[in-house]
NUSE-43029 format. One record per residue (C-alpha): x, y, z; residue in one letter. Coordinates in steps of 0.02 Angstrom, whole numbers, plus 50000, padded with zeros to 5 digits. Example, Ala and Ser with C-alpha at 12.3 -4.5 7.8 and 13.67 -1.06 7.14 Angstrom:
<nukols>
<<50615,49775,50390>,'A'>;
<<50684,49947,50357>,'S'>;
</nukols>
This chain:
<nukols>
<<50392,50830,49662>,'M'>;
<<50216,50808,49659>,'T'>;
<<50033,50897,49608>,'Q'>;
<<50004,50978,49753>,'N'>;
<<50197,51040,49775>,'R'>;
<<50375,51070,49721>,'T'>;
<<50464,51075,49883>,'H'>;
<<50453,51001,50059>,'T'>;
<<50439,51112,50195>,'C'>;
<<50610,51063,50246>,'G'>;
<<50697,51102,50089>,'E'>;
<<50712,51262,50033>,'L'>;
<<50869,51379,50078>,'R'>;
<<50940,51541,50024>,'L'>;
<<51007,51477,49886>,'S'>;
<<50812,51452,49834>,'D'>;
<<50757,51653,49843>,'A'>;
<<50674,51724,49697>,'G'>;
<<50607,51561,49658>,'K'>;
<<50423,51532,49619>,'Q'>;
<<50389,51380,49732>,'V'>;
<<50216,51283,49794>,'R'>;
<<50223,51209,49968>,'I'>;
<<50083,51112,50051>,'A'>;
<<50083,51030,50240>,'G'>;
<<49977,51074,50390>,'W'>;
<<49947,51228,50468>,'M'>;
<<50041,51240,50601>,'E'>;
<<50046,51419,50719>,'N'>;
<<49961,51598,50648>,'V'>;
<<50052,51733,50722>,'R'>;
<<49959,51900,50680>,'T'>;
<<50072,52064,50692>,'V'>;
<<49950,52187,50622>,'G'>;
<<49795,52221,50533>,'A'>;
<<49855,52132,50374>,'N'>;
<<50029,52054,50434>,'F'>;
<<50037,51884,50508>,'A'>;
<<50193,51740,50496>,'F'>;
<<50121,51579,50465>,'V'>;
<<50210,51410,50512>,'V'>;
<<50159,51263,50387>,'V'>;
<<50233,51107,50435>,'R'>;
<<50261,50936,50329>,'D'>;
<<50332,50763,50362>,'F'>;
<<50509,50844,50320>,'Y'>;
<<50513,51000,50423>,'G'>;
<<50417,51187,50419>,'T'>;
<<50423,51330,50311>,'T'>;
<<50358,51518,50359>,'Q'>;
<<50245,51590,50250>,'V'>;
<<50228,51789,50265>,'V'>;
<<50060,51866,50261>,'I'>;
<<50041,52052,50195>,'E'>;
<<49900,52089,50102>,'T'>;
<<49715,52086,50175>,'E'>;
<<49657,51955,50034>,'D'>;
<<49764,51847,50094>,'M'>;
<<49752,51870,50269>,'M'>;
<<49570,51854,50248>,'N'>;
<<49592,51685,50171>,'I'>;
<<49721,51658,50325>,'I'>;
<<49586,51689,50479>,'K'>;
<<49467,51564,50365>,'S'>;
<<49580,51426,50398>,'I'>;
<<49559,51332,50575>,'N'>;
<<49742,51272,50630>,'K'>;
<<49796,51087,50573>,'E'>;
<<49707,51108,50408>,'S'>;
<<49810,51066,50261>,'T'>;
<<49849,51192,50142>,'I'>;
<<49958,51242,49984>,'A'>;
<<50050,51402,49955>,'V'>;
<<50102,51446,49811>,'E'>;
<<50214,51618,49810>,'G'>;
<<50412,51698,49799>,'L'>;
<<50533,51644,49917>,'V'>;
<<50650,51766,49981>,'R'>;
<<50767,51809,50116>,'E'>;
<<50699,51828,50290>,'R'>;
<<50758,51989,50395>,'D'>;
<<50748,51927,50575>,'S'>;
<<50841,51724,50539>,'K'>;
<<50828,51576,50650>,'N'>;
<<50982,51474,50648>,'P'>;
<<50901,51326,50729>,'K'>;
<<50793,51292,50600>,'L'>;
<<50841,51220,50421>,'P'>;
<<50721,51338,50319>,'T'>;
<<50770,51492,50449>,'G'>;
<<50859,51589,50327>,'E'>;
<<50703,51607,50205>,'I'>;
<<50509,51657,50193>,'E'>;
<<50381,51642,50055>,'I'>;
<<50262,51789,50027>,'V'>;
<<50114,51697,49955>,'P'>;
<<50031,51712,49781>,'S'>;
<<49880,51599,49822>,'K'>;
<<49843,51490,49962>,'I'>;
<<49733,51344,49951>,'E'>;
<<49638,51231,50070>,'V'>;
<<49656,51047,50035>,'L'>;
<<49602,50969,50196>,'G'>;
<<49511,51087,50297>,'R'>;
<<49512,51037,50507>,'C'>;
<<49325,51059,50546>,'R'>;
<<49370,51086,50737>,'Y'>;
<<49426,51281,50807>,'N'>;
<<49477,51179,50950>,'E'>;
<<49618,51017,50961>,'L'>;
<<49607,50886,51084>,'P'>;
<<49802,50946,51120>,'F'>;
<<49927,51055,51072>,'E'>;
<<50016,50971,50924>,'I'>;
<<50194,51004,50981>,'N'>;
<<50157,50975,51162>,'R'>;
<<50078,50816,51143>,'S'>;
<<50182,50722,51224>,'K'>;
<<50124,50803,51359>,'E'>;
<<49938,50760,51361>,'A'>;
<<49851,50636,51446>,'D'>;
<<49879,50467,51398>,'E'>;
<<49696,50410,51336>,'T'>;
<<49683,50591,51240>,'A'>;
<<49847,50547,51172>,'R'>;
<<49793,50385,51121>,'L'>;
<<49619,50406,51039>,'K'>;
<<49704,50550,50926>,'Y'>;
<<49843,50450,50882>,'R'>;
<<49833,50533,50706>,'Y'>;
<<49854,50707,50788>,'L'>;
<<49987,50631,50910>,'D'>;
<<50071,50577,50782>,'L'>;
<<50095,50752,50692>,'R'>;
<<50206,50811,50814>,'N'>;
<<50370,50799,50740>,'P'>;
<<50428,50736,50910>,'A'>;
<<50355,50586,50919>,'V'>;
<<50341,50549,50719>,'K'>;
<<50545,50543,50776>,'E'>;
<<50521,50368,50860>,'N'>;
<<50428,50287,50712>,'I'>;
<<50547,50342,50601>,'I'>;
<<50676,50253,50713>,'L'>;
<<50589,50106,50711>,'R'>;
<<50576,50096,50526>,'C'>;
<<50762,50139,50490>,'N'>;
<<50808,50005,50648>,'V'>;
<<50719,49863,50569>,'I'>;
<<50765,49913,50385>,'A'>;
<<50952,49901,50477>,'A'>;
<<50925,49727,50557>,'L'>;
<<50871,49652,50389>,'R'>;
<<51004,49700,50289>,'Q'>;
<<51120,49647,50423>,'A'>;
<<51043,49473,50416>,'M'>;
<<51026,49448,50238>,'L'>;
<<51224,49484,50228>,'E'>;
<<51271,49343,50342>,'R'>;
<<51176,49236,50214>,'G'>;
<<50999,49223,50329>,'F'>;
<<50828,49193,50223>,'L'>;
<<50672,49295,50250>,'E'>;
<<50550,49174,50276>,'I'>;
<<50366,49247,50320>,'T'>;
<<50268,49098,50420>,'T'>;
<<50077,49092,50458>,'P'>;
<<49981,49216,50569>,'I'>;
<<49834,49071,50588>,'L'>;
<<49879,48920,50663>,'T'>;
<<49831,48803,50814>,'V'>;
<<49852,48840,50985>,'S'>;
<<50011,48790,51073>,'S'>;
<<50078,48796,51254>,'P'>;
<<50210,48942,51220>,'E'>;
<<50169,49010,51421>,'G'>;
<<50043,49170,51406>,'A'>;
<<49856,49127,51346>,'R'>;
<<49817,49130,51157>,'D'>;
<<49726,49229,51049>,'Y'>;
<<49590,49118,50983>,'L'>;
<<49505,49136,50805>,'V'>;
<<49335,49058,50768>,'P'>;
<<49347,48930,50606>,'A'>;
<<49190,48958,50517>,'R'>;
<<49208,48810,50419>,'K'>;
<<49250,48703,50560>,'H'>;
<<49124,48729,50690>,'P'>;
<<49190,48713,50854>,'G'>;
<<49350,48728,50804>,'K'>;
<<49476,48879,50818>,'F'>;
<<49634,48952,50758>,'Y'>;
<<49751,49026,50861>,'A'>;
<<49871,49189,50816>,'L'>;
<<50049,49120,50831>,'P'>;
<<50141,49176,51016>,'Q'>;
<<50289,49147,50928>,'A'>;
<<50363,49057,50761>,'P'>;
<<50436,48961,50879>,'Q'>;
<<50370,48768,50784>,'Q'>;
<<50379,48855,50624>,'F'>;
<<50566,48909,50611>,'K'>;
<<50597,48746,50694>,'Q'>;
<<50522,48643,50552>,'L'>;
<<50600,48765,50436>,'L'>;
<<50790,48698,50500>,'M'>;
<<50686,48515,50468>,'T'>;
<<50655,48565,50290>,'S'>;
<<50828,48591,50254>,'G'>;
<<50833,48788,50270>,'F'>;
<<51017,48821,50362>,'D'>;
<<50965,49011,50413>,'R'>;
<<50792,49089,50438>,'Y'>;
<<50752,49248,50513>,'F'>;
<<50585,49367,50493>,'Q'>;
<<50528,49544,50589>,'I'>;
<<50399,49417,50656>,'A'>;
<<50212,49478,50740>,'P'>;
<<50173,49370,50891>,'C'>;
<<49989,49376,50993>,'F'>;
<<49991,49355,51162>,'R'>;
<<49847,49392,51283>,'D'>;
<<49920,49465,51430>,'E'>;
<<49946,49640,51538>,'D'>;
<<50022,49784,51488>,'A'>;
<<50194,49828,51575>,'R'>;
<<50316,49982,51511>,'G'>;
<<50418,49853,51418>,'D'>;
<<50289,49755,51356>,'R'>;
<<50140,49804,51260>,'S'>;
<<49962,49697,51265>,'P'>;
<<49919,49607,51098>,'G'>;
<<50050,49620,50990>,'E'>;
<<50223,49646,50976>,'F'>;
<<50360,49608,50844>,'Y'>;
<<50537,49508,50876>,'Q'>;
<<50676,49461,50740>,'M'>;
<<50654,49305,50750>,'D'>;
<<50801,49174,50684>,'M'>;
<<50871,49003,50702>,'E'>;
<<51028,48924,50637>,'M'>;
<<51041,48737,50585>,'A'>;
<<51199,48623,50645>,'F'>;
<<51226,48793,50762>,'A'>;
<<51275,48812,50947>,'T'>;
<<51254,48898,51060>,'Q'>;
<<51435,49005,51039>,'E'>;
<<51352,49014,50838>,'D'>;
<<51216,49103,50884>,'V'>;
<<51286,49231,50998>,'F'>;
<<51418,49271,50862>,'A'>;
<<51274,49321,50726>,'V'>;
<<51189,49440,50860>,'L'>;
<<51363,49522,50946>,'E'>;
<<51392,49582,50738>,'E'>;
<<51228,49630,50694>,'V'>;
<<51170,49721,50876>,'L'>;
<<51331,49836,50940>,'P'>;
<<51346,49932,50757>,'P'>;
<<51133,49962,50751>,'I'>;
<<51126,50020,50927>,'F'>;
<<51290,50147,50899>,'A'>;
<<51219,50209,50757>,'K'>;
<<51043,50242,50788>,'Y'>;
<<51034,50254,50978>,'G'>;
<<51037,50400,51122>,'K'>;
<<51196,50332,51139>,'Y'>;
<<51360,50315,51031>,'D'>;
<<51455,50171,51137>,'I'>;
<<51370,49998,51125>,'A'>;
<<51483,49818,51192>,'S'>;
<<51603,49764,51084>,'K'>;
<<51604,49563,51057>,'P'>;
<<51604,49440,51147>,'P'>;
<<51485,49501,51278>,'F'>;
<<51489,49452,51460>,'K'>;
<<51398,49295,51490>,'R'>;
<<51349,49255,51680>,'I'>;
<<51274,49099,51732>,'P'>;
<<51078,49129,51778>,'Y'>;
<<51127,49079,51970>,'L'>;
<<51272,49188,51970>,'E'>;
<<51150,49335,51910>,'A'>;
<<51048,49309,52058>,'L'>;
<<51198,49294,52191>,'E'>;
<<51305,49433,52130>,'T'>;
<<51171,49571,52050>,'Y'>;
<<51008,49512,52122>,'G'>;
<<50936,49499,51945>,'S'>;
<<50937,49384,51792>,'D'>;
<<50934,49554,51714>,'K'>;
<<51092,49648,51759>,'P'>;
<<51119,49847,51709>,'D'>;
<<51292,49830,51682>,'L'>;
<<51324,50003,51672>,'R'>;
<<51329,50005,51853>,'I'>;
<<51483,49928,51930>,'D'>;
<<51388,49903,52101>,'L'>;
<<51382,49697,52143>,'T'>;
<<51314,49601,52285>,'A'>;
<<51416,49475,52416>,'K'>;
<<51366,49347,52510>,'N'>;
<<51379,49427,52707>,'V'>;
<<51279,49301,52798>,'T'>;
<<51434,49250,52924>,'A'>;
<<51431,49429,52975>,'L'>;
<<51268,49399,53054>,'F'>;
<<51298,49206,53103>,'E'>;
<<51226,49242,53276>,'N'>;
<<51149,49404,53282>,'T'>;
<<51022,49481,53383>,'E'>;
<<50962,49566,53258>,'F'>;
<<50776,49472,53223>,'A'>;
<<50769,49512,53031>,'P'>;
<<50921,49441,52984>,'F'>;
<<50896,49285,53109>,'Q'>;
<<50909,49117,52992>,'G'>;
<<50919,49218,52833>,'K'>;
<<51043,49241,52688>,'T'>;
<<51109,49410,52709>,'V'>;
<<51178,49503,52571>,'R'>;
<<51265,49640,52536>,'A'>;
<<51310,49794,52424>,'V'>;
<<51455,49911,52459>,'P'>;
<<51435,50072,52379>,'I'>;
<<51627,50170,52390>,'T'>;
<<51664,50361,52397>,'D'>;
<<51462,50389,52449>,'C'>;
<<51420,50540,52514>,'S'>;
<<51237,50522,52548>,'L'>;
<<51157,50562,52696>,'T'>;
<<51064,50479,52827>,'R'>;
<<50898,50543,52752>,'K'>;
<<50950,50512,52583>,'Q'>;
<<50990,50339,52634>,'I'>;
<<50830,50297,52712>,'E'>;
<<50718,50388,52591>,'K'>;
<<50810,50277,52447>,'L'>;
<<50784,50118,52550>,'L'>;
<<50608,50166,52563>,'T'>;
<<50590,50190,52359>,'D'>;
<<50661,50004,52345>,'C'>;
<<50543,49933,52494>,'E'>;
<<50414,50003,52384>,'V'>;
<<50476,49914,52234>,'Q'>;
<<50525,49749,52300>,'S'>;
<<50414,49722,52426>,'G'>;
<<50567,49681,52572>,'T'>;
<<50658,49795,52662>,'K'>;
<<50834,49847,52656>,'G'>;
<<50969,49900,52807>,'Y'>;
<<51127,49996,52805>,'W'>;
<<51286,50043,52882>,'F'>;
<<51428,50136,52826>,'K'>;
<<51615,50195,52861>,'T'>;
<<51667,50365,52911>,'D'>;
<<51823,50464,52836>,'E'>;
<<51926,50380,52969>,'T'>;
<<51854,50188,52945>,'G'>;
<<51747,50178,53082>,'A'>;
<<51558,50090,53052>,'I'>;
<<51398,50203,53115>,'A'>;
<<51245,50220,53060>,'G'>;
<<51076,50112,53014>,'G'>;
<<51126,49924,53092>,'V'>;
<<51299,49956,53138>,'A'>;
<<51280,49909,53316>,'K'>;
<<51241,49736,53263>,'F'>;
<<51403,49725,53149>,'V'>;
<<51552,49659,53191>,'D'>;
<<51671,49806,53138>,'G'>;
<<51813,49707,53107>,'E'>;
<<51759,49561,53035>,'K'>;
<<51650,49668,52913>,'A'>;
<<51821,49760,52853>,'K'>;
<<51886,49589,52819>,'A'>;
<<51743,49526,52739>,'L'>;
<<51697,49682,52646>,'L'>;
<<51874,49746,52605>,'D'>;
<<51792,49895,52652>,'L'>;
<<51876,50083,52644>,'R'>;
<<51822,50249,52714>,'P'>;
<<51667,50332,52662>,'N'>;
<<51582,50172,52590>,'T'>;
<<51378,50148,52617>,'L'>;
<<51351,49989,52652>,'V'>;
<<51156,49920,52608>,'V'>;
<<51099,49745,52681>,'L'>;
<<50939,49645,52609>,'A'>;
<<50892,49466,52630>,'T'>;
<<50792,49442,52470>,'E'>;
<<50858,49415,52279>,'T'>;
<<50712,49546,52213>,'K'>;
<<50769,49698,52331>,'N'>;
<<50956,49643,52307>,'I'>;
<<50922,49696,52110>,'G'>;
<<50805,49841,52164>,'V'>;
<<50937,49901,52287>,'I'>;
<<51088,49902,52139>,'I'>;
<<50993,49988,52012>,'K'>;
<<50925,50114,52144>,'T'>;
<<51084,50175,52257>,'F'>;
<<51179,50148,52077>,'G'>;
<<51096,50290,52006>,'A'>;
<<51115,50383,52143>,'A'>;
<<51266,50392,52194>,'C'>;
<<51399,50481,52083>,'P'>;
<<51533,50375,52002>,'G'>;
<<51455,50193,51979>,'H'>;
<<51313,50223,51841>,'F'>;
<<51420,50233,51672>,'D'>;
<<51217,50310,51579>,'K'>;
<<51278,50328,51402>,'E'>;
<<51314,50187,51340>,'R'>;
<<51233,50025,51304>,'Y'>;
<<51311,49861,51385>,'E'>;
<<51232,49701,51330>,'F'>;
<<51294,49530,51419>,'C'>;
<<51223,49344,51402>,'W'>;
<<51128,49220,51544>,'I'>;
<<51164,49071,51505>,'V'>;
<<51143,48893,51618>,'D'>;
<<50963,48911,51672>,'F'>;
<<50874,48786,51752>,'P'>;
<<50780,48646,51648>,'M'>;
<<50621,48631,51765>,'Y'>;
<<50558,48722,51931>,'E'>;
<<50439,48694,52038>,'I'>;
<<50273,48790,51999>,'G'>;
<<50221,48912,52111>,'E'>;
<<50033,48875,52084>,'E'>;
<<50038,48677,52046>,'S'>;
<<50190,48653,52169>,'G'>;
<<50258,48506,52050>,'E'>;
<<50411,48500,51921>,'L'>;
<<50364,48622,51767>,'E'>;
<<50494,48675,51625>,'F'>;
<<50579,48844,51694>,'C'>;
<<50600,48920,51526>,'H'>;
<<50557,48835,51349>,'N'>;
<<50496,48674,51334>,'P'>;
<<50590,48640,51183>,'F'>;
<<50765,48676,51238>,'S'>;
<<50905,48560,51226>,'M'>;
<<50952,48513,51426>,'P'>;
<<51147,48504,51465>,'E'>;
<<51193,48319,51438>,'G'>;
<<51073,48263,51319>,'G'>;
<<50979,48113,51363>,'L'>;
<<51102,48036,51479>,'E'>;
<<51066,48185,51626>,'T'>;
<<50881,48146,51613>,'L'>;
<<50917,47970,51618>,'L'>;
<<51006,48000,51761>,'K'>;
<<50859,48105,51840>,'A'>;
<<50741,47965,51817>,'E'>;
<<50844,47851,51890>,'R'>;
<<50859,47961,52061>,'G'>;
<<51038,47981,52018>,'E'>;
<<51039,48182,52008>,'I'>;
<<50895,48302,52074>,'D'>;
<<50793,48346,51912>,'P'>;
<<50798,48535,51979>,'L'>;
<<50995,48539,51953>,'S'>;
<<50968,48524,51758>,'I'>;
<<51017,48639,51673>,'L'>;
<<50968,48694,51483>,'A'>;
<<51043,48752,51339>,'Q'>;
<<50955,48908,51345>,'Q'>;
<<51003,49088,51365>,'Y'>;
<<50938,49271,51379>,'D'>;
<<51026,49428,51289>,'I'>;
<<51005,49585,51408>,'V'>;
<<51049,49769,51364>,'C'>;
<<51061,49905,51496>,'N'>;
<<50934,49786,51632>,'G'>;
<<50833,49750,51501>,'V'>;
<<50796,49564,51410>,'E'>;
<<50775,49583,51259>,'L'>;
<<50767,49408,51201>,'S'>;
<<50753,49226,51245>,'S'>;
<<50829,49085,51159>,'G'>;
<<50891,48895,51139>,'A'>;
<<50972,48754,51082>,'V'>;
<<50826,48657,51024>,'R'>;
<<50795,48474,51079>,'N'>;
<<50783,48420,50904>,'H'>;
<<50784,48230,50956>,'D'>;
<<50613,48166,50996>,'P'>;
<<50671,48026,51107>,'E'>;
<<50734,48151,51211>,'I'>;
<<50585,48265,51189>,'M'>;
<<50488,48144,51261>,'I'>;
<<50587,48121,51422>,'K'>;
<<50599,48297,51461>,'A'>;
<<50388,48314,51452>,'F'>;
<<50390,48157,51551>,'E'>;
<<50472,48248,51715>,'F'>;
<<50312,48349,51662>,'V'>;
<<50196,48234,51678>,'R'>;
<<50182,48216,51486>,'L'>;
<<50188,48051,51401>,'G'>;
<<50239,48007,51198>,'E'>;
<<50041,48030,51157>,'E'>;
<<50041,48206,51246>,'D'>;
<<50183,48273,51153>,'V'>;
<<50149,48163,50979>,'K'>;
<<49955,48267,51005>,'A'>;
<<50021,48424,51076>,'K'>;
<<50160,48447,50969>,'F'>;
<<50110,48342,50795>,'P'>;
<<50197,48429,50671>,'A'>;
<<50354,48437,50765>,'M'>;
<<50379,48268,50838>,'Y'>;
<<50354,48199,50657>,'N'>;
<<50462,48307,50553>,'A'>;
<<50589,48267,50706>,'F'>;
<<50564,48103,50668>,'C'>;
<<50633,48102,50496>,'Y'>;
<<50801,48157,50539>,'G'>;
<<50815,48355,50612>,'A'>;
<<50976,48439,50611>,'P'>;
<<51037,48497,50789>,'P'>;
<<50984,48701,50766>,'H'>;
<<50967,48849,50889>,'A'>;
<<50885,49017,50893>,'G'>;
<<50835,49162,50960>,'V'>;
<<50719,49310,50943>,'A'>;
<<50750,49504,51011>,'P'>;
<<50605,49603,51040>,'G'>;
<<50600,49742,50908>,'V'>;
<<50488,49871,51025>,'D'>;
<<50617,49849,51152>,'R'>;
<<50759,49859,51062>,'M'>;
<<50685,50023,50975>,'V'>;
<<50635,50104,51164>,'M'>;
<<50793,50076,51218>,'L'>;
<<50871,50156,51075>,'L'>;
<<50750,50315,51074>,'A'>;
<<50786,50314,51260>,'G'>;
<<50609,50300,51322>,'V'>;
<<50516,50247,51462>,'D'>;
<<50374,50150,51401>,'T'>;
<<50368,50043,51228>,'I'>;
<<50200,50126,51157>,'R'>;
<<50307,50275,51116>,'E'>;
<<50400,50168,50981>,'V'>;
<<50233,50087,50926>,'I'>;
<<50144,50164,50786>,'P'>;
<<49959,50126,50858>,'F'>;
<<49963,50061,51006>,'P'>;
<<49835,49988,51116>,'M'>;
<<49817,50047,51314>,'N'>;
<<49851,49961,51472>,'K'>;
<<49666,49873,51480>,'N'>;
<<49726,49796,51287>,'A'>;
<<49603,49931,51193>,'Q'>;
<<49613,50016,51045>,'D'>;
<<49534,50169,51085>,'V'>;
<<49551,50262,50915>,'M'>;
<<49468,50124,50828>,'M'>;
<<49378,50076,50976>,'D'>;
<<49430,49880,50982>,'A'>;
<<49379,49763,51036>,'P'>;
<<49224,49789,50976>,'G'>;
<<49053,49709,50949>,'T'>;
<<48992,49617,50807>,'V'>;
<<48832,49580,50739>,'T'>;
<<48727,49424,50766>,'Q'>;
<<48713,49362,50586>,'K'>;
<<48924,49365,50601>,'Q'>;
<<48902,49264,50773>,'L'>;
<<48789,49148,50693>,'D'>;
<<48885,49101,50547>,'E'>;
<<49047,49074,50661>,'L'>;
<<48927,48971,50788>,'H'>;
<<48975,49074,50918>,'I'>;
<<48833,49098,51066>,'A'>;
<<48877,49243,51197>,'I'>;
<<48832,49172,51366>,'V'>;
<<48790,49341,51505>,'K'>;
<<48897,49325,51640>,'D'>;
<<48752,49340,51775>,'E'>;
<<48895,49416,51894>,'D'>;
<<48916,49536,51796>,'N'>;
</nukols>
């Protein structure tokens, strides 16, 4: 094995009884039974092994060692009297002849119990992440991450993709989030930017004649943390294909992802290709979300006609959608509690009525509902709960919340994929009140240049233009956005004109890509599913920080390394940077 061990702590079996061995690892626990009798658990990466102390000399050595010290144990393997069938090494134990301290833990008290670190305060876990990672349950997620990345890499290589790394130091580019800037020492007043994604580089590779590219790419965005997004940096399985359509991209991921999810996931069932394709507007109308969880069989229906002349004020002049839930046995109290939860999440109220065993309508807003009309419109059956809302976001929350609460409507133990397609090319910006790109500025509009010219001539509304953009969604989590790229300089310029950027602006903001396209670019398309989000789904955890080896906290701080930190005045002077104090703070 190595200098310090002949076997790992997960390796020895009953067949090894009688052997002289040497193991090494962390002293996880000591259970003293008598004056000179104790059981010691030694843990390494591979498992645990029990060591039995039976002499005064060995007991004195163990008493002098704090838990979590690294030790080496030499001794005889023997069969255990009291076996532990739950452990791979549970049939044997080691009687030591020598115990050596390799790395002493100098603290009597640990910040938390290693095997229960997941119960500790998050700040403590992040500060002492190296201790947190000693917990086999925490380590499991990192091992899973390694295996998934290896499987992704192998699958892409088998399909003819080349793994090509792209620059980390690049130029600031509008990608939808704030850049992390790096001052350029040799160029005072100028800055590099860490890439928000390898978007431009991978498109440039297509113009360079590479047919299929991928990489497990680090991306950097200065944005706030969310449960499914880590602040600072994240990784994605970035890919691009030349001479490819949307369907070509779909075919690759539909081959690659399901076997990996079925093999490494918490659940062993994953969607078979082709994945369901759902137009963006249809997704909002039917599921109340562009990230639907297709494990839930509930959908929404427009029932505005049911409340056309209603006296119920919250529905007057509003678009009303209904989510019928068959065979629902929730009590009034349970329904109201779930609706309150939905309101907290969405910020808007929901309402309800239901049919009883006879099919009669009662409860909630039943007095404002035409029973016969409702039955015809919704094809109502007995024991059906109907939840109503006027806001799309609330419909999405209602489907998710009630789907999980009502037996028979949530097939949880599977991975359900879908593609969201036909995104609008443009939208009205909430802050600017003007036309802006809705999704990705480098996407090809449906219909190409002719569609843009029609909008320019006023023949169609720019807001009606669709883009060849798509999202891949799994179990209600968006894994990635992608698109067929706009590879024609003329179309590119025309597309940017609608957001008030002219030809010179495009040339200035994207000089390399614009010039490369002018030398003849192939049609190309790509996508970049997030590695962190994939592993989060596979591990069955609620936060992405559980699957990242050294994550930041919600304030984008690495409390273990104390980053971000201060630098010396000399460093600032070399970079021609002066720190200006904020008088308000």
